[in-house]
C-alpha positions as CSV (number, residue, x, y, z in Angstrom):
1,M,75.0,61.0,-41.1
2,T,74.9,59.7,-44.6
3,R,78.2,59.6,-46.4
4,P,78.5,61.9,-49.4
5,P,78.5,60.0,-52.7
6,S,81.6,59.2,-54.7
7,V,81.1,60.1,-58.3
8,V,82.9,59.0,-61.5
9,I,82.0,61.0,-64.7
10,V,82.8,59.5,-68.1
11,G,83.7,62.3,-70.5
12,A,85.6,65.5,-70.2
13,G,83.5,67.6,-72.6
14,A,81.3,70.4,-71.7
15,L,78.5,68.3,-70.2
16,G,80.8,66.1,-68.1
17,L,82.9,68.9,-66.8
18,A,79.8,71.1,-66.1
19,T,78.4,68.3,-64.0
20,A,81.7,67.9,-62.1
21,W,81.8,71.7,-61.6
22,H,78.3,71.8,-60.0
23,L,79.1,68.8,-57.8
24,T,82.3,70.4,-56.5
25,K,80.4,73.8,-56.0
26,R,78.1,71.9,-53.7
27,G,81.1,70.7,-51.7
28,L,81.5,67.2,-53.1
29,T,85.2,66.5,-53.5
30,D,85.2,62.8,-54.4
31,V,84.6,63.5,-58.1
32,T,86.6,61.9,-60.8
33,V,86.3,62.7,-64.5
34,L,87.6,60.1,-66.9
35,E,88.4,61.1,-70.5
36,R,89.5,58.7,-73.2
37,G,91.3,61.5,-75.0
38,Q,91.9,65.1,-74.0
39,V,89.7,67.7,-72.4
40,A,87.3,69.1,-75.0
41,G,88.9,66.8,-77.5
42,A,85.7,66.1,-79.4
43,S,82.5,68.0,-80.0
44,S,83.1,70.6,-77.3
45,G,86.4,71.7,-78.7
46,L,85.0,71.8,-82.3
47,S,81.9,73.8,-81.4
48,V,81.3,77.2,-83.0
49,G,80.7,78.3,-79.5
50,I,77.4,80.3,-79.8
51,I,75.6,80.9,-76.5
52,E,72.1,82.4,-76.5
53,T,68.6,82.2,-75.1
54,Q,66.5,82.8,-78.2
55,Y,64.6,79.5,-78.1
56,L,60.8,78.8,-78.4
57,D,60.1,75.9,-76.0
58,A,59.7,77.0,-72.4
59,L,62.0,74.3,-71.0
60,A,64.7,75.0,-73.6
61,I,64.5,78.7,-72.7
62,Q,64.8,78.0,-69.0
63,I,67.9,75.8,-69.6
64,R,69.6,78.4,-71.7
65,V,68.8,81.3,-69.4
66,A,70.3,79.4,-66.5
67,S,73.3,78.6,-68.6
68,M,73.8,82.2,-69.7
69,Q,73.8,83.2,-66.1
70,A,76.5,80.7,-65.4
71,F,78.6,81.8,-68.4
72,T,78.3,85.4,-67.1
73,D,79.5,84.3,-63.7
74,L,82.5,82.6,-65.3
75,E,83.1,85.7,-67.4
76,R,83.1,88.0,-64.3
77,S,85.6,85.7,-62.6
78,G,88.0,85.9,-65.6
79,A,87.7,82.2,-66.4
80,I,86.3,82.7,-69.9
81,A,85.7,85.5,-72.4
82,I,82.4,86.1,-74.1
83,T,82.2,88.0,-77.4
84,R,78.7,89.6,-77.1
85,N,77.8,90.3,-80.7
86,G,74.1,89.4,-80.2
87,Y,72.1,86.5,-81.7
88,L,69.4,86.9,-84.3
89,R,66.9,84.1,-85.2
90,L,65.0,84.8,-88.4
91,A,61.3,84.6,-89.0
92,H,59.7,83.5,-92.3
93,A,56.0,83.7,-91.3
94,G,53.7,85.4,-89.0
95,A,53.5,82.2,-86.9
96,D,57.2,82.5,-86.3
97,L,56.8,86.0,-84.9
98,E,54.0,84.9,-82.6
99,A,56.3,82.2,-81.2
100,F,59.1,84.7,-80.9
101,G,56.8,87.0,-78.9
102,R,56.0,84.2,-76.5
103,S,59.7,83.5,-76.2
104,V,60.3,87.1,-75.2
105,E,57.6,86.9,-72.5
106,I,59.1,83.8,-71.1
107,Q,62.6,85.3,-71.1
108,R,61.4,88.4,-69.4
109,S,59.8,86.3,-66.7
110,L,63.2,84.7,-66.2
111,G,65.1,88.0,-66.0
112,V,66.3,88.5,-69.6
113,A,65.4,92.1,-70.1
114,D,66.8,92.9,-73.6
115,S,65.6,90.2,-75.9
116,R,63.1,91.5,-78.4
117,V,61.2,90.9,-81.6
118,V,62.3,93.0,-84.6
119,D,60.6,93.7,-87.9
120,Q,62.1,93.8,-91.4
121,S,63.5,97.3,-90.8
122,G,65.1,96.0,-87.6
123,L,66.7,93.2,-89.6
124,R,68.2,95.6,-92.1
125,S,69.6,97.8,-89.3
126,L,71.2,94.8,-87.6
127,V,72.7,93.2,-90.7
128,P,72.7,95.7,-93.6
129,D,74.1,93.2,-96.1
130,M,71.3,90.7,-95.5
131,A,68.4,90.0,-97.9
132,V,65.2,90.4,-95.9
133,D,62.4,90.5,-98.4
134,D,61.4,86.9,-97.7
135,L,61.5,87.5,-94.0
136,V,58.9,89.0,-91.6
137,G,61.2,89.8,-88.7
138,G,63.4,88.1,-86.1
139,L,64.1,87.3,-82.5
140,F,67.1,89.2,-81.2
141,G,69.1,88.9,-78.0
142,P,71.7,91.7,-77.8
143,S,73.5,90.1,-74.8
144,D,74.1,86.8,-76.5
145,G,77.4,85.9,-78.0
146,Y,80.0,83.2,-78.4
147,I,82.8,81.6,-76.4
148,D,85.8,79.4,-77.1
149,G,84.6,75.9,-76.2
150,H,88.1,74.6,-75.5
151,R,88.9,77.4,-73.1
152,Y,85.6,77.0,-71.4
153,C,86.2,73.3,-70.8
154,T,89.8,73.8,-69.6
155,A,88.5,76.5,-67.2
156,L,86.0,74.1,-65.8
157,A,88.6,71.3,-65.4
158,S,90.8,73.7,-63.6
159,V,88.0,74.8,-61.2
160,V,87.1,71.2,-60.5
161,A,90.8,70.3,-59.7
162,D,91.1,73.3,-57.5
163,A,88.0,72.2,-55.6
164,G,89.5,68.7,-54.9
165,G,88.2,66.8,-57.9
166,R,90.2,64.9,-60.5
167,V,90.2,65.1,-64.3
168,L,92.2,62.2,-65.8
169,Q,92.9,62.3,-69.5
170,D,94.0,59.4,-71.7
171,T,91.8,57.1,-69.6
172,E,89.3,54.9,-71.4
173,V,86.5,53.2,-69.5
174,L,86.3,49.5,-70.0
175,G,83.3,48.4,-67.9
176,L,81.5,48.5,-64.6
177,E,81.4,46.0,-61.7
178,T,79.1,46.0,-58.7
179,G,80.5,44.7,-55.4
180,A,79.2,44.0,-51.9
181,G,77.2,46.8,-50.3
182,G,76.3,48.3,-53.6
183,R,79.7,49.8,-54.2
184,R,80.6,50.1,-57.9
185,T,83.9,49.9,-59.6
186,V,84.6,51.5,-62.9
187,R,87.4,49.7,-64.8
188,S,89.6,51.7,-67.0
189,T,92.9,51.6,-68.9
190,R,94.4,53.4,-65.9
191,G,93.1,51.1,-63.2
192,S,89.8,50.9,-61.3
193,F,87.8,53.6,-59.5
194,D,85.3,52.8,-56.8
195,C,82.2,55.0,-56.7
196,D,78.5,55.2,-55.8
197,V,77.3,56.9,-58.9
198,V,78.6,56.9,-62.5
199,V,77.7,59.8,-64.9
200,N,77.5,59.0,-68.6
201,A,78.6,62.2,-70.3
202,A,80.4,60.7,-73.2
203,G,78.9,62.8,-76.0
204,G,78.9,60.9,-79.3
205,W,80.1,57.8,-77.5
206,A,77.4,57.9,-74.8
207,G,75.4,55.1,-76.4
208,R,78.5,52.8,-76.3
209,V,79.4,53.9,-72.8
210,G,75.8,53.2,-71.7
211,D,76.1,49.7,-73.0
212,L,79.4,49.2,-71.1
213,L,77.7,50.5,-67.9
214,G,74.7,48.2,-68.4
215,A,72.5,51.4,-68.7
216,P,71.7,51.7,-72.4
217,I,70.6,55.0,-73.9
218,E,70.0,55.7,-77.6
219,I,72.3,58.3,-79.1
220,L,72.4,59.1,-82.8
221,P,75.9,60.5,-83.6
222,Q,75.4,62.8,-86.6
223,R,78.3,64.3,-88.6
224,H,78.1,68.1,-89.0
225,Q,80.6,70.5,-90.5
226,A,81.4,74.2,-90.2
227,L,83.8,76.5,-92.1
228,I,85.6,79.9,-92.0
229,A,84.4,82.6,-94.4
230,R,86.8,85.4,-95.3
231,L,85.9,88.9,-96.5
232,P,88.1,91.1,-98.6
233,E,87.9,93.8,-95.8
234,P,86.4,94.0,-92.4
235,L,82.7,94.9,-92.0
236,P,81.9,98.4,-90.8
237,Y,79.6,96.9,-88.1
238,L,79.6,94.0,-85.7
239,M,77.7,91.2,-87.2
240,P,75.4,89.3,-84.8
241,S,75.2,85.5,-84.9
242,V,72.4,84.8,-87.4
243,M,70.3,81.6,-87.4
244,D,68.1,81.0,-90.4
245,Y,66.5,77.9,-88.8
246,V,63.4,77.6,-86.6
247,P,63.4,74.7,-84.2
248,S,61.1,71.8,-85.1
249,S,60.7,73.2,-88.7
250,G,61.5,69.9,-90.3
251,G,64.6,71.0,-92.1
252,F,68.0,72.7,-91.7
253,G,69.2,76.3,-92.2
254,V,72.3,78.3,-92.6
255,Y,73.9,80.1,-89.7
256,F,76.8,82.5,-89.6
257,R,78.5,84.6,-87.0
258,D,81.3,87.1,-86.5
259,E,84.8,85.7,-86.1
260,G,86.8,88.9,-85.8
261,P,87.7,91.5,-88.5
262,G,87.1,90.1,-92.0
263,R,86.2,86.6,-90.8
264,M,83.0,84.7,-90.2
265,V,82.1,81.2,-89.1
266,A,79.3,79.6,-91.1
267,G,77.5,76.3,-91.4
268,L,74.2,74.4,-91.7
269,H,72.2,73.6,-88.5
270,T,69.3,71.4,-87.4
271,E,68.0,70.0,-84.2
272,E,66.2,67.2,-85.9
273,V,67.3,63.7,-87.0
274,L,68.0,64.5,-90.6
275,H,71.6,63.4,-91.2
276,D,73.2,60.0,-91.6
277,I,74.3,58.4,-88.4
278,V,78.1,57.9,-88.3
279,D,80.8,56.1,-86.3
280,P,82.1,58.7,-83.9
281,D,85.6,57.2,-84.2
282,D,85.5,57.8,-88.0
283,V,84.4,61.4,-88.7
284,A,85.6,61.9,-92.2
285,R,86.1,65.2,-94.0
286,D,85.8,63.9,-97.5
287,T,82.8,66.0,-98.5
288,A,84.3,69.4,-97.8
289,A,83.9,70.7,-101.4
290,E,80.2,69.6,-101.5
291,Y,79.6,71.2,-98.1
292,M,81.2,74.5,-99.2
293,D,78.9,74.5,-102.2
294,L,75.8,74.0,-100.0
295,V,76.9,76.8,-97.6
296,A,77.9,79.1,-100.4
297,E,74.5,78.8,-102.1
298,R,72.7,79.7,-98.9
299,L,75.1,82.4,-97.8
300,V,75.0,84.2,-101.2
301,R,71.2,84.1,-101.1
302,R,71.0,85.4,-97.5
303,L,74.0,87.9,-97.8
304,P,73.9,89.2,-101.3
305,G,75.8,92.3,-100.2
306,L,78.8,90.0,-99.4
307,D,79.0,87.9,-102.6
308,D,82.8,88.2,-102.6
309,I,83.1,85.9,-99.5
310,R,85.8,83.2,-99.8
311,L,85.1,79.9,-98.1
312,G,87.6,77.4,-96.6
313,D,89.0,75.7,-93.5
314,V,86.2,73.2,-93.2
315,W,86.1,71.0,-90.1
316,A,83.7,68.2,-89.0
317,G,82.4,67.1,-85.6
318,I,79.6,65.2,-84.0
319,Y,76.1,66.3,-83.0
320,P,75.1,63.6,-80.4
321,M,71.4,63.5,-81.1
322,R,68.5,61.8,-79.4
323,P,65.6,60.4,-81.5
324,D,63.3,63.2,-80.1
325,G,65.9,66.0,-80.6
326,K,66.0,66.6,-76.8
327,P,68.8,65.9,-74.3
328,V,68.6,63.1,-71.8
329,V,69.5,64.0,-68.1
330,G,68.8,61.8,-65.1
331,P,69.2,58.3,-63.6
332,H,68.6,55.3,-65.8
333,P,65.2,53.7,-64.9
334,D,66.7,50.2,-64.5
335,V,70.2,51.2,-63.2
336,P,69.6,54.3,-61.1
337,W,73.2,54.7,-60.0
338,V,74.1,55.5,-63.6
339,V,73.1,59.1,-64.4
340,A,73.1,60.2,-68.1
341,V,73.7,63.8,-69.3
342,A,73.9,63.4,-73.0
343,G,72.2,63.8,-76.4
344,A,72.2,67.6,-76.6
345,G,72.9,67.6,-80.3
346,G,74.5,70.8,-81.6
347,S,73.5,72.7,-78.4
348,G,75.5,70.8,-75.8
349,L,78.0,73.6,-75.2
350,Q,75.5,76.4,-74.8
351,S,73.2,74.4,-72.5
352,S,75.9,72.6,-70.6
353,P,75.9,74.7,-67.4
354,A,72.2,74.1,-66.8
355,L,72.2,70.4,-67.9
356,G,75.3,69.8,-65.7
357,S,73.4,71.4,-62.7
358,I,70.4,69.2,-63.4
359,A,72.6,66.1,-63.4
360,A,74.3,67.2,-60.2
361,E,70.9,67.7,-58.5
362,W,69.7,64.2,-59.5
363,I,72.8,62.9,-57.7
364,L,72.7,65.1,-54.6
365,D,69.0,65.9,-54.2
366,G,67.2,63.0,-56.0
367,E,65.4,65.4,-58.3
368,P,66.1,68.6,-60.4
369,R,65.4,71.6,-58.3
370,S,66.8,74.6,-60.3
371,I,64.5,73.7,-63.2
372,P,61.8,71.3,-61.8
373,G,60.3,70.7,-65.3
374,A,63.5,69.0,-66.3
375,T,62.2,65.8,-64.9
376,V,60.8,65.1,-68.4
377,L,64.4,64.7,-69.7
378,R,65.0,61.7,-67.5
379,P,65.8,58.4,-69.4
380,S,62.7,56.2,-69.9
């Protein structure tokens, strides 16, 4: 009988911990997660936490539907809480609505029964304070919502530990050595760890870790910001998460979501390589005032009924982008014992359950089985 593989995962953010979770769910106990800092100490803990399935590309929808199913399972177990305020993607042209209609058809085929296309009247009903004259409709998912990224990651770390795995914090990876019989040794600041497979789930640092492991991948760490918007009094309705950006549109758009009575989270989002590339160890906050001005301009235009919003509490984090805007998941073509799960940009948290499952399947099955089309995400 073949011995089960021993796996070391670099990175205790959403992608690394989701991979560990799926490996331990499959009965693998020799799983060690190494984290240079703390669990969810970077992008995952700074995420605005939106989880939804309102995408346009078939593979992206499959990934998010599978992820939402996993989030729901975690919610039922009491591991996480989901605020289901709904998610609304705005349409500016008839072509957007046609794409939204195709998205609904795909989602229905995957078991998502409540997603729907809405017209201008539907937009006004969902967000009475929103300007809609320049819009033709939207794509709405009532069951979508948001989670606390830090709580999600700590819940996964706890589940992995309970299943026999290890999550070691304050442990920086220094390099990889290959010994006799193909056994690998990951060197770290807390000693060496023998393994058969190494998973690169290092987020904004995945490019550097790939170089350390001899399995380079291109990651473009982009600095993004978000902020808290405060209202003079609570809204008389539950505001859905609103995204005024269409994937592959060539720009960026404003988003905002509920954050409890009298509060919203807002920011600017893109899934394309439009921002300056930064050093992930030096994510400055020195443009907070400029950023607030940009967000304020777009918020006032989109929410004229809430022109007394006060903005503040800006924070910055990393979108670990790939050149094509898509994540990379799978074994490196030249170093197949190194499996990457990285480059998910600003969608890493919401897609992490499915991407982690795909990475685990590469390790245990030699191919992705839950979403067979995910082979296109393999490093090349």
